[in-house]
C-alpha positions in Angstrom: 41.0 -71.5 71.9 38.0 -71.4 69.5 36.9 -74.4 67.1 32.8 -74.4 65.7 32.0 -78.7 65.5 30.9 -81.2 63.9 27.0 -81.6 64.6 24.8 -85.3 65.2 22.0 -82.4 65.9 21.2 -79.4 63.6 21.4 -76.5 65.8 17.6 -75.2 66.4 18.9 -71.4 68.2 21.9 -69.3 68.6 24.3 -70.2 66.1 26.8 -67.7 65.1 24.6 -65.4 63.1 22.4 -64.5 66.6 24.6 -62.3 68.7 22.3 -62.6 72.4 19.2 -64.2 74.1 18.1 -62.4 77.7 18.1 -64.6 81.1 17.4 -63.9 84.6 20.7 -64.0 86.5 20.8 -64.8 90.7 23.8 -62.3 92.1 24.4 -62.1 95.9 21.5 -58.7 96.2 19.5 -60.5 93.8 17.6 -61.7 90.3 18.7 -59.5 87.0 18.1 -59.9 83.7 21.2 -60.0 81.9 22.3 -60.5 77.9 24.1 -63.8 77.2 25.9 -63.5 74.9 26.9 -66.1 71.8 30.8 -67.4 72.5 30.8 -69.2 69.1 29.9 -66.2 67.0 33.6 -65.2 68.7 36.4 -65.4 66.6 38.6 -67.1 69.9 39.0 -67.1 73.4 41.9 -67.5 76.0 41.7 -68.9 79.1 44.6 -66.7 80.7 42.9 -63.4 79.0 38.8 -64.0 78.8 39.2 -66.6 81.6 37.5 -69.8 79.2 38.1 -72.0 76.4 36.4 -74.5 74.3 37.8 -77.9 73.3 37.0 -81.2 70.9 37.2 -84.4 73.5 35.2 -87.3 73.4 36.3 -89.3 76.2 36.4 -92.8 77.0 33.8 -93.0 79.6 30.8 -95.1 79.1 29.1 -94.8 82.8 29.6 -91.4 84.0 27.4 -92.9 87.3 30.0 -95.0 87.7 32.9 -92.8 90.3 35.2 -95.7 89.8 35.2 -95.0 85.8 35.5 -91.6 86.1 38.5 -90.8 88.2 40.3 -94.0 86.2 39.8 -92.7 83.1 38.4 -89.3 82.5 40.7 -88.1 84.8 43.7 -89.0 83.6 42.3 -87.6 80.2 41.1 -83.9 81.5 44.5 -83.5 83.3 46.2 -84.3 79.6 44.1 -81.6 78.3 44.7 -79.2 80.8 48.8 -79.8 81.6 49.1 -79.2 77.6 46.8 -75.8 77.7 48.7 -74.6 79.9 51.9 -76.0 80.6 51.4 -77.0 83.8 53.7 -79.2 85.1 52.0 -81.1 87.6 47.9 -81.7 87.2 45.7 -83.4 89.4 42.0 -84.5 89.2 40.4 -83.2 93.1 36.7 -84.3 92.6 33.8 -84.1 90.6 30.5 -83.6 90.3 27.4 -84.7 87.7 24.5 -82.6 87.7 21.1 -82.7 86.2 18.2 -80.7 85.8 16.3 -84.5 86.6 17.9 -85.0 89.6 15.5 -83.4 92.0 14.3 -86.5 93.6 17.0 -88.9 93.7 19.5 -87.1 96.0 22.1 -86.0 93.7 23.0 -82.2 92.2 20.7 -79.2 90.8 22.4 -77.3 88.5 23.8 -73.9 90.7 22.2 -71.1 89.8 24.0 -68.5 91.2 26.8 -66.4 89.8 30.0 -67.4 91.9 33.6 -68.3 91.4 34.6 -71.5 93.0 37.7 -69.9 95.0 38.4 -66.8 96.6 41.7 -65.4 96.6 42.8 -67.7 99.3 42.7 -70.4 98.4 46.4 -70.7 97.5 47.6 -69.6 100.6 45.0 -71.5 101.9 46.2 -74.7 101.0 50.1 -74.7 101.7 49.0 -73.5 105.0 46.5 -76.8 106.0 48.2 -78.7 103.2 50.3 -81.1 106.8 47.4 -81.1 108.5 45.1 -82.7 106.1 44.2 -86.2 106.0 42.8 -87.2 103.0 44.7 -84.5 100.5 44.6 -85.9 96.7 47.5 -83.6 96.7 50.2 -85.0 98.9 48.7 -88.9 97.0 49.3 -87.4 93.8 52.6 -86.8 94.8 52.7 -83.3 95.6 55.0 -81.4 98.5 54.7 -78.6 100.4 58.1 -77.5 98.6 56.3 -78.0 94.7 53.2 -75.1 96.5 55.6 -73.1 97.4 57.9 -73.3 94.6 55.2 -73.3 91.6 52.2 -70.6 91.0 48.6 -72.5 91.5 45.4 -72.8 89.3 42.4 -74.4 89.5 40.7 -75.3 85.9 36.8 -75.7 85.8 36.7 -78.7 83.6 32.3 -78.5 82.7 31.0 -81.0 79.5 27.7 -82.3 78.5 27.1 -86.3 79.5 24.3 -86.9 77.5 24.8 -87.4 73.5 21.6 -85.1 73.0 23.1 -81.4 73.0 22.3 -79.2 75.7 19.3 -77.1 75.7 17.9 -76.8 79.2 20.0 -75.0 82.5 22.9 -74.1 80.5 26.3 -72.7 81.8 27.3 -69.5 81.4 30.9 -67.5 82.6 32.1 -64.4 82.8 34.2 -62.0 80.8 36.6 -61.9 83.1 38.9 -58.6 82.4 35.1 -57.5 83.3 35.2 -58.6 86.6 36.2 -55.7 89.7 37.4 -57.4 92.7 34.6 -54.8 94.9 32.1 -56.7 93.5 32.7 -59.7 95.1 32.0 -61.4 98.6 33.4 -64.6 100.2 31.3 -66.9 100.7 32.4 -70.3 103.8 32.1 -74.1 101.7 34.1 -77.1 103.4 36.9 -78.2 102.8 40.7 -76.7 102.0 40.5 -73.3 100.6 36.8 -73.2 102.2 36.1 -69.5 101.5 34.0 -68.7 97.8 33.5 -66.0 95.8 29.9 -64.9 94.7 28.9 -62.1 92.8 27.0 -58.0 93.6 25.4 -57.5 90.7 27.1 -55.3 87.7 26.5 -53.9 84.5 29.7 -54.4 83.4 29.5 -57.6 83.1 30.2 -59.7 79.8 28.3 -63.2 80.3 29.4 -65.7 77.4 27.6 -68.8 76.0 28.5 -71.8 74.0 25.1 -72.7 73.0 23.4 -76.3 72.0 27.1 -78.3 73.6 27.1 -81.7 72.8 29.2 -84.3 74.5 32.1 -84.1 72.2 33.8 -80.5 73.9 34.0 -79.3 77.1 34.4 -76.2 78.3 37.4 -74.9 80.0 37.9 -71.9 82.5 39.8 -70.6 85.1 38.4 -70.1 88.2 42.5 -69.8 90.6 45.3 -68.5 90.0 48.5 -67.1 92.5 50.2 -65.3 89.8 46.9 -62.8 89.3 47.1 -60.2 91.3 44.7 -59.2 91.7 42.8 -62.2 90.7 40.1 -61.7 88.4 37.8 -65.2 89.2 35.4 -66.8 86.0 31.9 -65.6 87.5 29.8 -68.5 86.2 26.4 -69.8 86.8 24.1 -72.4 85.3 20.9 -70.2 83.8 17.5 -71.5 83.2 17.4 -71.0 79.1 13.5 -70.0 78.1 13.4 -70.0 74.9 13.8 -74.0 75.5 11.4 -76.3 73.7 9.1 -77.7 76.1 10.9 -81.6 75.3 14.7 -80.3 75.9 15.7 -83.5 77.2 16.5 -83.0 81.0 20.7 -81.6 81.3 23.2 -84.2 83.1 26.7 -82.5 83.3 30.2 -83.1 84.8 32.2 -80.6 86.1 35.9 -81.9 87.1 38.6 -79.3 89.3 42.0 -79.8 87.5 44.6 -78.5 90.3 48.0 -77.2 88.5 51.4 -76.7 89.2 53.0 -74.4 86.5 56.0 -73.1 87.1 56.6 -68.9 88.5 57.7 -67.3 85.7 54.9 -68.6 83.3 
C-alpha cells in the first residue's frame, strides 16, 4: 500500500514531480553510482510483489533510547501492524536497533552503507534446526513450538522508522524492488545468532532502488527480508546512502529498525 502523509514540515525536494536522484551505493564488488527512484511517485507498492510498503503510524513511545519502553510499547504496536498487513497467525519482535549518523563517538550503530539482506534463504531451516538448542530463544518465550515452525510459512519483516520529529534528510534508507534481484548476484556472509547467514550482493545494472523522501516519525517502512514460501527467495536488498543533496544543516538521522518474526499458514 502507499499513502501521501500530512506533513508538519514543508518538503524541500524530491516530491512526486521529481522522479529520481543519484547516489553511490556500496556493493560487495565495489561502489557504483545508482539511480534512486522516488517511491512517493508510485501509485502503490506491495510487500509481496515489490518487497516493501509504507504505512502511517504514530507510536506511543516517548523515549526511544529506553530499551524497556521500546520493547513494552513499540513491539506490540508493530506486531499488530505486521499481523494485519501480512495475515500472519503469529508475530513476535526479536530485537531492535537504533542507528544514527551522529552516533560515531557514543558506541552505538551508524547507518549501514552496504547493499545487503539480513537473512539468506537458509534462515527458516536454520531456525528450526537450532530451536531446541538455543538458550535465549525469543520465539520459545513467546509460545512458539517447533511443530508450529515446521507447519508454517516463516516470514521476516523489517520495520524501519525515523525517531526524530524532523524529516529524514541525511543517510536515508533505500530498498530494491525485489523483482529486479537474481539469485546469482547474491553471496552469503556470516553473522552471529540463529539463521547465521546473511546476503550481500554483487552489482547489477538491473537493480531498481526506491526511497521515500523526508520520512517522518509518523511513518513506518515495512520490507520483507525472508519468506520460506517463496522459491527461489528474492530478497528486498537495502542500504543507507549518503544523500549529497541534503542541506548541510540537516539534522542527523536517528532511526529504529525492528525485525518481526511471522508465522503464516502454508497456503497463504
